[in-house]
C-alpha positions, 0 to 999 in steps of 0.5 A: 974107736973106729968101730961104729957099733962100739961107738954107739954102745959107748954112747947109749949104755951110759944114758941107759944106766943114768935113766934106769937109776932115775927110774928106780929112784936111786938118784934125785932129779938134781943128780940126774941133771948133774949126770946128764950135764957131765955126760954131754959136756965131758963124756961125749966130748971125749968119746967124739973127739977120741973117735975122730982122733982114731980116724986121724981126722983131728990130733989127740991134742984137739979133742977138747975142741969138740966142746965148741958149738958146731964141731960135732956137726962139722964132722957129722958123717965121720962120727955117725957113719962108717965113712972111712977116711985117711985124710987128716983134716985139722 
């Protein structure tokens, strides 16, 4: 997922769906909490890790490390901007 537009789409659409479902009263507040927790702890960890792995900044086996506090900040420019890098940082 090296394409920034696709990355942002994958990041924003699930939140839009979750909040739309809550707005239309399709889910309860507890379900909202569970979905948001799952989004931030599981989904975003995988999406961010996959983006970094596709850019050859981390190996695929290290995607889970995005759960560690501070890892997203460490790769902030690589995640949120179109900075191209072929160097492997581990």
